[in-house]
C-alpha positions in Angstrom: -9.7 -3.9 -10.5 -8.9 -6.8 -8.0 -5.7 -7.5 -9.9 -4.9 -3.9 -9.2 -5.7 -4.1 -5.6 -3.7 -7.8 -5.2 -0.3 -6.2 -7.0 -0.9 -3.0 -4.3 -1.3 -5.4 -1.5 1.4 -7.4 -2.5 0.5 -10.9 -2.5 1.1 -14.3 -5.0 0.0 -12.2 -8.1 2.6 -9.3 -7.6 5.0 -11.8 -8.0 3.4 -13.9 -10.7 3.5 -10.6 -12.8 6.9 -9.6 -12.3 7.9 -12.9 -12.9 6.0 -13.3 -16.2 7.1 -9.5 -17.6 10.7 -10.9 -16.6 10.3 -14.1 -19.0 9.2 -12.1 -21.8 11.5 -9.5 -21.7 14.2 -12.1 -21.7 12.5 -13.9 -24.5 12.4 -10.7 -26.2 15.9 -9.9 -26.0 16.7 -12.9 -27.4 14.7 -13.4 -30.5 14.4 -9.8 -31.2 17.0 -6.9 -31.4 13.7 -4.6 -30.1 15.9 -3.7 -27.7 13.7 -0.8 -25.6 11.0 -3.1 -25.7 12.3 -5.2 -23.7 13.8 -3.1 -21.0 10.2 -1.6 -20.6 9.0 -4.8 -19.2 12.0 -5.1 -17.7 11.5 -1.5 -15.5 7.3 -2.4 -15.7 8.6 -6.1 -13.3 10.8 -3.7 -11.1 7.5 -1.7 -10.6 5.0 -4.9 -10.2 7.3 -6.5 -7.8 8.5 -2.5 -5.8 5.0 -1.2 -5.6 3.7 -3.0 -2.0 7.3 -2.8 -0.3 7.5 1.0 -1.5 3.3 1.3 -0.2 4.7 -0.2 2.9 7.5 2.0 3.1 5.9 5.2 2.8 3.4 4.2 5.3 6.7 3.4 7.8 7.7 6.5 6.9 5.0 8.5 8.0 5.3 7.8 11.1 9.7 8.4 10.9 10.2 4.3 10.7 12.9 3.4 9.1 12.1 0.0 8.1 14.3 -2.3 5.5 11.5 -1.6 3.4 12.9 2.2 2.8 15.7 1.2 2.4 14.7 -1.7 -0.1 12.7 0.9 -2.0 15.8 3.6 -2.1 17.8 0.7 -3.4 15.5 -0.7 -6.3 14.8 3.0 -7.4 19.0 4.0 -7.4 19.8 0.6 -9.5 17.2 1.6 -11.9 18.4 5.1 -12.6 21.2 3.9 -12.6 20.5 1.5 -15.7 
């Protein structure tokens, strides 16, 4: 539960978790032919790094303030959707 709270706040743990997920994804992609697993790990890394930014963006949007966090969240969601 502590890790989840830390990930939502955007501390050092979210960077470490997303970095490890990216490394695992690349290792899986280079050593096996199971690409859906590698893609799932990359999406998980994007979520681990992006959720704290998304929370800040939503909080800013609630007070009708368009911040850089909102723009980054929209851009990252679009990039994940495009593939």
